[in-house]
C-alpha positions in Angstrom: 283.2 182.2 -65.1 283.9 178.4 -64.4 282.2 176.5 -61.5 283.9 177.7 -57.8 282.5 176.4 -55.2 280.8 179.4 -54.2 278.2 179.5 -57.3 277.6 175.9 -56.9 274.4 175.1 -57.9 272.3 171.6 -58.1 271.4 169.8 -61.2 267.9 170.7 -62.4 265.2 169.1 -60.1 267.0 168.5 -57.3 265.9 171.1 -54.9 262.0 170.7 -54.9 259.2 173.6 -53.0 258.5 172.0 -49.9 254.9 170.5 -49.5 252.2 173.3 -48.6 249.2 171.8 -46.9 245.4 172.4 -46.4 246.1 175.1 -48.9 242.6 174.9 -51.6 242.2 172.3 -54.5 244.4 173.7 -56.3 247.3 173.0 -54.2 246.5 169.0 -54.8 246.6 168.5 -50.8 243.6 170.8 -49.9 240.5 169.9 -48.0 242.1 167.3 -45.7 245.6 167.8 -45.9 247.2 164.5 -47.2 245.9 163.0 -44.6 242.9 160.8 -45.8 239.5 160.5 -45.0 238.8 160.9 -40.9 240.2 158.8 -38.4 243.1 158.2 -35.4 246.3 159.5 -38.2 244.3 162.7 -38.9 244.0 164.2 -36.4 246.4 166.7 -34.8 248.7 166.1 -31.9 250.9 162.8 -32.0 249.1 160.5 -33.8 249.7 156.5 -33.7 249.0 154.3 -30.7 251.0 152.8 -28.1 253.3 149.5 -29.2 251.0 146.1 -29.5 247.7 148.6 -29.3 245.7 146.6 -31.8 242.4 149.0 -32.2 240.6 148.1 -29.3 241.5 143.9 -30.2 243.0 141.8 -27.5 246.4 142.2 -28.2 249.0 139.1 -29.3 250.7 139.4 -25.8 247.4 139.5 -23.5 245.9 136.6 -25.9 249.1 134.0 -26.4 249.2 131.7 -23.2 252.0 132.7 -20.7 254.4 129.1 -19.9 257.6 128.9 -18.3 259.9 130.8 -15.6 262.5 132.6 -16.3 265.2 133.0 -13.0 266.8 136.5 -13.1 268.9 135.4 -10.1 270.1 131.9 -12.0 274.0 131.8 -12.0 274.3 130.5 -16.0 277.0 127.8 -16.2 279.6 127.7 -19.5 281.0 124.7 -20.0 284.7 124.3 -21.3 286.4 121.0 -22.6 290.2 120.0 -22.4 290.3 120.2 -26.3 289.7 123.7 -25.9 292.5 124.7 -23.7 294.9 122.0 -25.9 294.5 123.6 -28.2 294.7 127.2 -27.5 297.5 127.1 -24.3 300.4 126.4 -23.9 301.5 124.1 -20.8 300.9 125.9 -17.7 298.0 128.4 -15.7 294.9 128.4 -16.7 292.7 130.9 -15.5 288.8 131.9 -15.7 290.3 135.8 -16.9 293.2 133.9 -18.8 289.9 132.2 -20.5 287.8 135.5 -21.2 291.2 136.8 -23.1 290.8 133.6 -25.6 287.1 134.3 -25.9 286.5 130.9 -24.8 283.6 132.1 -22.6 281.6 135.1 -22.3 283.2 139.0 -20.0 279.4 139.0 -18.0 280.3 134.2 -17.2 280.1 133.6 -13.8 280.3 129.8 -13.4 283.1 127.9 -15.7 282.8 124.2 -15.5 285.6 122.7 -17.1 284.6 118.8 -19.4 286.5 116.2 -19.9 285.5 116.1 -23.7 288.9 116.0 -25.9 292.6 114.7 -24.8 294.7 115.8 -23.0 299.4 115.8 -23.9 300.6 119.1 -21.6 300.4 119.4 -18.2 297.6 122.2 -16.9 296.8 123.9 -13.4 293.3 124.5 -14.1 291.8 127.2 -12.1 287.8 127.0 -12.5 284.5 126.7 -10.7 283.9 122.9 -10.9 285.3 120.2 -12.9 283.4 116.7 -14.3 284.7 114.3 -13.3 286.3 112.6 -16.3 287.9 116.0 -17.1 289.4 115.7 -13.4 291.0 112.7 -14.1 292.3 113.5 -17.2 294.2 116.6 -15.8 295.7 114.7 -13.4 296.9 112.4 -14.9 299.4 114.1 -16.9 300.2 115.9 -13.6 298.4 118.7 -13.1 296.4 119.9 -11.4 292.1 120.8 -10.8 291.7 123.8 -8.3 288.7 124.8 -7.9 287.6 128.6 -6.6 284.6 130.5 -5.5 283.6 133.3 -6.9 
C-alpha cells in the first residue's frame, strides 16, 4: 500500500517530545527547571520588567535631558511647486483634492501652499490655502488665477 493522506508521517526526528521540566536530575532540567539560578526570571508569574525598566538604575528616558516643544495643534503646511503642477496636470482647475489624488500631498494634509519654483506653460486656476508672491505672479502671467481657499 502506497503513501496516502491518511497515513502520512513526518521524517525521522521531525516530531520531538515536549520538554518535561522539573522531573528530576536525570531529565536534564531538574532542580531549577531550566530557569538558571534564582533572580527575577526564575520566579513564577509574568516575569520580566516593564518596558524601559533597568533594574532600579535611573532609566534612559529619565537620564536624558528634555528639549523643545511639539505643538500638537499646529497645522502642518505642505508645499507644492509650480513645476509639479506643470508635470502632473493639464491646463484647467487644480484643487487640493486633485493634489491628493496624484500623490503630491498626503491625505492628512490640512494646509497647502503653492511655491513659485519652476516655469508654467499652461493656464491654471489653482485653489490652495496660500501662495508665494512669485507663484501667484507666474500663474497670473499665463492667464490663470490663484484662488485662496479656507479650511
